[in-house]
KOLZA-539862 format. One record per residue: x, y, z of N, C-alpha, C in turn; residue number from 1; residue in one letter. Coordinates in steps of 0.001 Angstrom, whole numbers, plus 500000, padded with zeros to 6 digits. Layout:
<atoms>
n_u; n_v; n_w; ca_u; ca_v; ca_w; c_u; c_v; c_w; seq; type
X; Y; Z; X; Y; Z; X; Y; Z; NUM; A;
...
</atoms>
This chain:
<atoms>
n_u; n_v; n_w; ca_u; ca_v; ca_w; c_u; c_v; c_w; seq; type
500831; 498803; 500000; 500000; 500000; 500000; 500867; 501247; 500000; 1; M;
501943; 501252; 500794; 502814; 502418; 500889; 503468; 502718; 499553; 2; F;
503892; 501673; 498842; 504559; 501878; 497559; 503587; 502461; 496552; 3; I;
502382; 501936; 496497; 501430; 502450; 495522; 501051; 503895; 495826; 4; S;
500929; 504247; 497110; 500634; 505632; 497475; 501793; 506539; 497092; 5; C;
503022; 506053; 497290; 504198; 506847; 496938; 504271; 507063; 495436; 6; S;
503953; 506032; 494682; 503978; 506146; 493232; 502927; 507143; 492772; 7; V;
501738; 507080; 493355; 500688; 508042; 493012; 501126; 509456; 493369; 8; L;
501801; 509595; 494503; 502265; 510916; 494921; 503300; 511448; 493938; 9; C;
504182; 510594; 493459; 505203; 511026; 492500; 504541; 511539; 491226; 10; V;
503484; 510893; 490775; 502820; 511321; 489564; 501965; 512563; 489789; 11; W;
501386; 512666; 490985; 500469; 513775; 491194; 501110; 514968; 491914; 12; S;
502263; 514795; 492545; 502904; 515880; 493288; 503945; 516571; 492419; 13; C;
504227; 517800; 492771; 505296; 518485; 492047; 506642; 518047; 492622; 14; D;
507697; 518443; 491981; 509035; 517974; 492352; 509436; 518428; 493756; 15; S;
508951; 519593; 494207; 509292; 520062; 495562; 508712; 519137; 496623; 16; D;
507474; 518695; 496410; 506847; 517789; 497368; 507545; 516429; 497374; 17; Q;
507904; 515949; 496196; 508613; 514675; 496096; 509954; 514769; 496805; 18; V;
510660; 515886; 496611; 511949; 516094; 497268; 511780; 516129; 498783; 19; T;
510754; 516806; 499273; 510507; 516893; 500706; 510210; 515505; 501289; 20; A;
509411; 514734; 500584; 509083; 513389; 501042; 510328; 512509; 501075; 21; I;
511139; 512591; 500047; 512356; 511789; 499984; 513348; 512206; 501072; 22; M;
513454; 513481; 501365; 514350; 513952; 502428; 513858; 513467; 503793; 23; E;
512547; 513503; 503990; 511980; 513024; 505244; 512261; 511532; 505412; 24; K;
512091; 510783; 504332; 512381; 509361; 504355; 513844; 509122; 504684; 25; F;
514740; 509861; 504086; 516170; 509699; 504331; 516521; 510007; 505789; 26; E;
515929; 511069; 506363; 516186; 511413; 507771; 515712; 510295; 508695; 27; R;
514506; 509785; 508411; 513978; 508708; 509236; 514853; 507453; 509137; 28; Q;
515337; 507181; 507938; 516195; 506022; 507747; 517510; 506202; 508496; 29; F;
518091; 507395; 508466; 519328; 507667; 509204; 519101; 507577; 510715; 30; E;
517958; 508095; 511189; 517638; 508001; 512618; 517525; 506536; 513048; 31; D;
516886; 505742; 512222; 516752; 504325; 512516; 518118; 503650; 512547; 32; L;
518989; 504020; 511637; 520329; 503451; 511592; 521099; 503800; 512864; 33; D;
521002; 505058; 513317; 521685; 505482; 514542; 521134; 504725; 515747; 34; V;
519807; 504595; 515826; 519196; 503876; 516939; 519595; 502405; 516934; 35; Q;
519630; 501813; 515761; 520026; 500402; 515663; 521473; 500217; 516088; 36; S;
522344; 501117; 515662; 523760; 501029; 516023; 523933; 501207; 517534; 37; Q;
523197; 502152; 518119; 523275; 502366; 519565; 522820; 501125; 520322; 38; S;
521749; 500516; 519865; 521237; 499309; 520510; 522237; 498167; 520381; 39; M;
522817; 497994; 519221; 523807; 496932; 519027; 525018; 497152; 519921; 40; E;
525483; 498403; 520033; 526629; 498711; 520890; 526307; 498402; 522351; 41; D;
525116; 498783; 522796; 524719; 498530; 524180; 524633; 497029; 524451; 42; A;
524045; 496294; 523532; 523913; 494852; 523717; 525273; 494163; 523719; 43; M;
526157; 494560; 522833; 527460; 493900; 522786; 528295; 494227; 524010; 44; S;
528148; 495440; 524552; 528931; 495782; 525742; 528418; 495049; 526970; 45; S;
527130; 494798; 527059; 526608; 494087; 528224; 526844; 492592; 528134; 46; T;
526816; 492040; 526938; 527016; 490605; 526819; 528486; 490227; 526890; 47; T;
529386; 491148; 526585; 530803; 490830; 526646; 531411; 491184; 527991; 48; T;
530621; 491769; 528867; 531114; 492130; 530182; 531281; 490863; 531013; 49; L;
532503; 490626; 531444; 532751; 489449; 532267; 533484; 489880; 533522; 50; T;
533138; 489250; 534595; 533777; 489520; 535870; 534422; 488220; 536323; 51; V;
535669; 488275; 536769; 536312; 487045; 537233; 535523; 486413; 538383; 52; P;
535451; 485095; 538374; 534668; 484395; 539390; 535213; 484629; 540788; 53; T;
536503; 484864; 540910; 537079; 485142; 542218; 536495; 486398; 542827; 54; G;
536315; 487424; 542001; 535720; 488671; 542488; 534267; 488461; 542889; 55; Q;
533538; 487672; 542120; 532142; 487388; 542438; 532053; 486629; 543757; 56; V;
532909; 485618; 543922; 532910; 484834; 545159; 533240; 485707; 546362; 57; D;
534228; 486582; 546210; 534604; 487478; 547308; 533455; 488415; 547675; 58; N;
532775; 488945; 546673; 531648; 489840; 546933; 530512; 489102; 547624; 59; L;
530225; 487882; 547176; 529171; 487096; 547817; 529522; 486804; 549273; 60; M;
530788; 486479; 549539; 531222; 486202; 550903; 531122; 487455; 551760; 61; Q;
531495; 488614; 551196; 531417; 489876; 551931; 529975; 490209; 552305; 62; E;
529058; 490034; 551370; 527648; 490307; 551650; 527113; 489327; 552682; 63; V;
527501; 488065; 552575; 527061; 487066; 553550; 527597; 487402; 554932; 64; A;
528843; 487831; 555018; 529425; 488222; 556302; 528678; 489394; 556909; 65; D;
528321; 490367; 556080; 527582; 491540; 556571; 526208; 491135; 557091; 66; Q;
525604; 490148; 556466; 524274; 489709; 556872; 524345; 488666; 557990; 67; A;
525539; 488243; 558345; 525697; 487252; 559397; 525312; 485858; 558947; 68; G;
525506; 485554; 557689; 525152; 484243; 557151; 526407; 483439; 556862; 69; L;
526264; 482121; 556946; 527361; 481254; 556552; 527116; 480835; 555113; 70; E;
528071; 481092; 554260; 527898; 480818; 552836; 528687; 479569; 552468; 71; L;
527988; 478517; 552078; 528643; 477288; 551650; 528764; 477350; 550135; 72; N;
529971; 477590; 549655; 530172; 477805; 548226; 530667; 476554; 547521; 73; M;
530745; 475449; 548224; 531195; 474218; 547594; 529994; 473459; 547048; 74; E;
530208; 472814; 545935; 529151; 472016; 545334; 529073; 470691; 546079; 75; M;
527886; 470147; 546267; 527784; 468846; 546929; 528425; 467775; 546061; 76; P;
528980; 466771; 546705; 529657; 465698; 545979; 528664; 464825; 545245; 77; G;
529174; 464099; 544292; 528330; 463195; 543516; 527955; 461996; 544372; 78; A;
526851; 461381; 544064; 526405; 460203; 544792; 527371; 459068; 544479; 79; Q;
527852; 458410; 545520; 528850; 457364; 545315; 528251; 455972; 545229; 80; T;
526988; 455808; 545565; 526363; 454485; 545497; 526182; 454083; 544048; 81; A;
526512; 452852; 543709; 526328; 452419; 542326; 524853; 452393; 541953; 82; P;
524601; 452560; 540683; 523229; 452573; 540186; 522635; 451181; 540377; 83; V;
521389; 451128; 540836; 520707; 449851; 540996; 520774; 449300; 542402; 84; G;
521539; 449910; 543301; 521583; 449442; 544675; 520728; 450354; 545523; 85; T;
520205; 449815; 546605; 519363; 450595; 547501; 520258; 451465; 548374; 86; A;
519954; 452717; 548424; 520718; 453623; 549275; 520128; 453615; 550672; 87; S;
520788; 454275; 551587; 520306; 454329; 552970; 518964; 455034; 553038; 88; A;
518790; 456059; 552241; 517522; 456793; 552249; 516377; 455919; 551747; 89; A;
516625; 455119; 550741; 515588; 454234; 550222; 515234; 453161; 551249; 90; A;
516244; 452645; 551945; 515992; 451629; 552970; 515181; 452229; 554107; 91; A;
515523; 453451; 554487; 514772; 454119; 555552; 513332; 454363; 555118; 92; E;
513137; 454735; 553872; 511793; 454966; 553351; 510982; 453673; 553379; 93; Q;
511625; 452564; 553020; 510932; 451268; 553062; 510510; 450932; 554488; 94; D;
511407; 451151; 555432; 511105; 450864; 556837; 509927; 451713; 557316; 95; E;
509946; 453003; 556956; 508855; 453891; 557356; 507542; 453464; 556722; 96; L;
507582; 453024; 555489; 506366; 452557; 554807; 505796; 451321; 555497; 97; S;
506673; 450416; 555916; 506218; 449215; 556613; 505594; 449564; 557960; 98; Q;
506219; 450491; 558677; 505679; 450904; 559979; 504307; 451564; 559801; 99; R;
504165; 452376; 558761; 502883; 453033; 558502; 501813; 451988; 558168; 100; L;
502172; 450997; 557405; 501210; 449942; 557057; 500747; 449187; 558298; 101; A;
501678; 448910; 559226; 501310; 448230; 560477; 500381; 449083; 561308; 102; K;
500644; 450401; 561365; 499794; 451309; 562141; 498386; 451386; 561549; 103; L;
498270; 451322; 560252; 496967; 451378; 559604; 496157; 450113; 559869; 104; R;
496834; 449001; 560059; 496143; 447741; 560307; 495577; 447673; 561718; 105; Q;
496085; 448459; 562622; 495614; 448417; 564020; 494252; 448984; 564154; 106; M;
</atoms>
């Protein structure tokens, strides 16, 4: 629709109006280009910003100290029980299930 209206305007408008329309279009296109470039620059600067993990850990510890919290920054170890064997938690769950079944029968 925009193209057909522009074509009609070119045929029905004088050259001054066509020039004004084309200049307005060019300004808008340049403004869009500047805005796009600014957005790309902002996005690239935020995504490339990296902070060493040591600094992050130190800051987290400092905030935890200020709040009086103990911060455990170590990851829990992997489960050492082989796959397919009953763990202590599963055995305890079985025992609790049996006790509950006995209580229900009373």
